[in-house]
C-alpha positions in Angstrom: 28.7 -29.9 -17.1 30.9 -31.5 -19.6 28.3 -32.8 -21.8 25.8 -29.8 -22.1 29.3 -27.2 -22.2 30.4 -29.3 -25.2 26.7 -29.4 -26.7 26.6 -25.3 -26.6 30.4 -24.0 -26.9 32.8 -25.0 -29.8 35.8 -26.2 -27.8 38.0 -23.4 -28.9 35.4 -21.1 -27.0 35.0 -23.3 -23.7 36.5 -26.4 -23.0 35.9 -29.1 -20.0 38.5 -31.4 -19.2 38.4 -33.9 -16.8 40.8 -36.2 -14.9 42.7 -36.5 -11.9 45.7 -35.2 -10.3 47.8 -36.3 -13.1 45.7 -34.4 -15.8 45.6 -31.4 -13.3 48.9 -31.3 -12.7 49.7 -31.8 -16.9 47.3 -28.7 -17.4 49.1 -26.6 -14.9 52.2 -27.2 -16.6 51.3 -25.7 -19.9 52.5 -22.7 -21.3 48.9 -20.4 -20.9 49.3 -16.7 -21.0 47.5 -16.8 -17.3 46.2 -19.3 -14.9 43.2 -18.9 -12.6 42.7 -21.7 -10.1 40.1 -21.9 -7.9 40.3 -24.6 -5.2 42.3 -25.8 -2.0 45.3 -23.7 -0.6 47.1 -27.2 -0.6 46.6 -27.7 -4.1 47.0 -24.5 -5.3 51.1 -24.4 -4.4 51.4 -27.4 -6.8 49.7 -25.2 -9.5 51.7 -22.4 -8.9 54.7 -24.6 -9.1 53.9 -26.2 -12.2 53.1 -22.7 -13.7 56.4 -21.4 -12.8 58.3 -23.8 -14.9 57.0 -21.5 -17.9 56.4 -18.2 -16.2 52.9 -18.4 -16.6 51.3 -15.5 -14.2 48.4 -16.8 -11.5 45.3 -15.5 -10.2 44.4 -17.8 -7.1 41.2 -18.0 -5.5 41.3 -20.1 -2.5 39.7 -20.4 0.5 40.5 -20.5 4.4 38.3 -20.2 7.5 36.1 -16.9 7.0 35.1 -15.6 10.2 32.0 -14.3 11.7 32.2 -11.3 14.5 29.0 -10.6 15.7 28.7 -7.1 17.7 26.8 -6.3 20.6 24.6 -4.2 18.7 23.5 -6.4 16.2 19.8 -8.0 15.8 20.5 -11.5 16.8 17.2 -12.9 14.9 19.0 -10.8 11.4 22.3 -12.2 12.1 21.5 -16.1 12.2 18.8 -16.0 9.5 21.7 -14.5 7.2 24.6 -16.6 9.0 22.7 -19.6 8.4 21.5 -18.9 4.9 24.9 -18.5 4.1 25.9 -21.6 5.9 23.7 -23.8 4.3 23.5 -22.9 1.1 25.2 -25.8 -0.9 25.6 -27.3 2.6 28.7 -24.9 3.4 30.5 -26.3 0.4 31.6 -23.2 -0.5 34.8 -21.1 -0.7 33.1 -18.1 1.1 30.9 -20.1 3.4 31.1 -18.6 7.3 33.1 -21.0 9.2 33.2 -19.9 12.4 31.6 -17.2 14.3 32.9 -14.7 17.5 29.4 -13.7 19.7 29.4 -12.0 22.8 29.7 -14.2 25.9 26.0 -13.0 27.1 24.6 -14.1 23.9 26.1 -17.2 23.1 22.4 -18.7 24.2 20.2 -16.3 22.5 22.3 -17.1 19.4 22.2 -20.5 19.6 18.3 -21.0 20.1 18.0 -17.9 17.2 19.9 -20.1 14.8 17.7 -23.3 15.7 14.8 -21.1 14.8 16.4 -19.6 11.8 17.2 -23.1 10.4 13.5 -24.7 11.4 12.0 -21.3 9.3 14.4 -22.1 6.0 13.7 -25.8 6.0 10.8 -27.9 7.9 13.2 -31.1 7.2 16.3 -32.1 6.0 17.3 -35.3 4.6 14.3 -35.8 1.4 14.8 -32.1 1.0 16.0 -30.8 -2.5 16.9 -27.4 -1.1 19.4 -28.9 1.5 22.5 -30.5 -0.3 24.2 -33.5 0.1 28.2 -33.9 1.1 29.9 -34.2 -2.0 31.3 -37.9 -1.6 31.8 -40.4 1.5 35.1 -39.0 1.7 34.0 -35.6 3.1 31.3 -37.1 4.3 33.5 -38.8 6.7 35.9 -35.9 7.3 33.0 -33.8 8.6 31.9 -36.3 10.9 35.4 -36.9 12.3 35.5 -33.2 12.8 32.1 -33.5 14.9 33.6 -36.6 17.0 36.8 -34.9 17.5 35.1 -32.2 19.0 33.1 -33.8 21.3 35.7 -36.2 22.6 38.0 -32.9 23.6 34.8 -31.2 25.8 32.7 -29.2 23.3 29.0 -29.0 23.4 27.5 -30.2 20.3 24.5 -29.4 19.0 22.6 -30.7 15.9 19.9 -28.8 14.4 17.4 -31.4 13.2 13.6 -29.7 12.5 12.0 -32.7 11.9 13.8 -35.1 14.2 15.0 -36.8 10.9 17.3 -40.0 11.9 20.5 -39.6 9.8 21.6 -42.8 9.9 19.1 -44.3 7.9 19.3 -41.7 4.6 20.1 -42.6 0.8 22.6 -39.5 1.2 25.6 -38.4 2.5 23.7 -35.3 4.2 24.8 -33.8 7.8 22.5 -31.5 9.6 23.5 -28.2 10.7 25.5 -28.8 13.0 27.0 -26.2 16.2 30.2 -26.8 17.9 30.1 -24.9 21.2 33.4 -23.6 23.4 35.3 -24.7 20.2 39.4 -24.5 20.7 42.3 -24.6 18.3 42.9 -28.2 19.2 39.6 -29.4 17.9 40.4 -30.0 13.8 37.0 -28.2 13.3 39.3 -25.3 14.4 42.3 -26.0 12.1 41.0 -26.7 9.1 38.5 -25.3 6.1 35.5 -26.8 7.3 33.4 -26.8 3.8 30.6 -28.3 5.3 27.6 -27.4 7.4 29.4 -27.5 10.5 30.2 -24.2 12.5 31.9 -23.8 15.6 31.0 -20.7 18.2 33.6 -18.9 20.1 32.8 -16.5 22.9 34.3 -13.2 24.1 34.6 -10.8 26.3 36.1 -7.8 24.7 36.0 -7.3 21.0 39.8 -7.3 20.6 39.8 -11.1 21.9 38.1 -11.5 18.0 40.1 -9.5 16.3 43.0 -10.7 17.4 42.0 -14.1 16.9 41.7 -13.3 13.2 44.9 -11.5 13.1 46.8 -14.3 14.5 45.5 -17.2 11.7 45.7 -17.4 8.4 44.2 -14.6 6.3 40.8 -15.9 5.1 39.0 -15.3 1.6 36.3 -13.4 3.5 35.3 -11.9 6.6 31.7 -10.9 8.2 30.9 -8.1 10.6 27.6 -8.0 11.9 26.6 -4.6 14.2 25.2 -1.1 14.3 28.0 0.3 15.9 30.1 2.3 13.2 32.9 3.2 15.2 33.3 -1.1 16.1 32.6 -1.7 12.3 35.2 0.6 11.4 37.5 -0.7 14.3 36.8 -4.7 12.4 37.5 -4.0 9.2 40.3 -1.5 9.6 42.2 -4.0 11.8 42.2 -7.3 9.8 43.1 -8.4 6.8 41.4 -10.8 4.3 40.4 -10.8 1.0 37.1 -9.1 1.3 34.1 -8.6 3.6 30.4 -8.1 4.2 28.8 -6.3 6.5 25.4 -7.3 8.0 25.3 -10.6 6.0 28.0 -13.3 4.4 29.3 -14.2 1.2 27.4 -11.1 -0.5 30.5 -9.3 -1.7 31.3 -11.7 -4.4 27.8 -10.9 -5.9 29.0 -7.4 -6.4 30.3 -7.3 -10.2 31.9 -4.0 -9.3 34.0 -5.0 -6.5 37.3 -7.0 -7.3 37.2 -10.4 -5.5 39.9 -12.2 -4.4 41.8 -13.5 -1.4 45.2 -13.0 0.2 48.2 -14.7 1.3 46.9 -18.6 2.2 43.5 -17.4 0.5 45.0 -16.6 -2.8 46.3 -13.8 -4.5 45.2 -11.5 -7.4 41.3 -10.7 -8.2 39.0 -10.2 -11.0 35.3 -9.6 -11.4 34.1 -6.4 -13.6 36.7 -3.9 -14.5 39.7 -5.8 -12.3 39.1 -8.9 -14.1 39.7 -7.3 -17.7 43.1 -5.7 -16.0 43.8 -9.0 -14.2 43.5 -11.1 -17.7 44.5 -8.4 -20.1 48.8 -7.5 -20.7 48.8 -3.3 -20.3 51.3 -2.9 -23.4 53.0 0.1 -23.2 53.2 2.0 -27.0 55.5 5.4 -27.3 55.9 6.9 -30.5 58.8 9.7 -30.6 57.4 13.0 -32.0 59.6 14.0 -35.1 61.5 16.5 -33.7 64.9 15.3 -32.4 64.1 16.3 -28.1 66.9 14.4 -27.2 69.5 16.0 -29.0 68.0 19.3 -28.2 67.5 18.7 -24.6 71.3 17.3 -24.6 70.2 13.9 -23.8 72.9 12.4 -26.2 76.5 12.2 -26.1 79.0 14.3 -26.5 77.4 15.6 -23.1 77.6 19.7 -21.7 75.9 22.3 -20.6 72.7 21.7 -21.5 72.6 18.1 -19.6 74.1 19.9 -16.5 71.3 22.7 -16.4 68.7 19.9 -16.8 70.2 17.6 -14.2 70.6 21.2 -11.8 66.7 21.5 -12.1 66.1 17.6 -11.2 68.3 17.7 -8.3 67.0 20.9 -7.1 69.8 23.1 -7.7 
């Protein structure tokens, strides 16, 4: 990217600076007019701290555990098609990737089998399929496999979706097949951190309030997704939860709407951009007032010495 951008743009237009943590710290400490950071919540704290030295305003687009709530009125086949298209995009390495799914208890088995069909429709194979992405490096590959192993050890039922029954131990990549974690609970690492990979916990619920209460009891996510045709239930989910944005009957798609503001809330970020909202975020609204040629202040008695005029004016302002 650095080479391509440098070949097409002058560095005064767009410049790519590469480096490690120290380069990032030095960059964040420069006296910019505004700083936009996209990345992890943990790193955002360092960026915000560095920017504060120069009182630089920041917009933070972070991540978090974006939940999916599947209502009883949802079409399961269409739901799993949409969820897995989003979850497998870039192998889940997207800030808005659906992180975990709430499913009605009686529909879990149907949800699992439908998810398997959805994956098979999109990806007949995975290892040598250029449409399915590798995990970015060994560290994150090990981290994700660690989540899976930890969930198994703590009693979760793990379902690997592998349409061609390929041996993922023998591969020149860092690919991980889409993996469902059933009966996930908060003792498992997969439910504690943003996953950022093709691993998806599935939690069953009896009453919708369980899902809403769970979402509200955890850090506010960047995105929230609801599937279903029950308008009252949809309204309840959207008005009784807090998230940076939301998509109904799909995932991720709200970020693609340029006339909607995009941003997080709390641990998932601050500020918003895209379209008109982006123009306002990255602009300073400078107020300018030009006084009339007539000395209005003196005529209204707003300047000393004060007298009857100012008293009458004050009485009109306080309603007496």
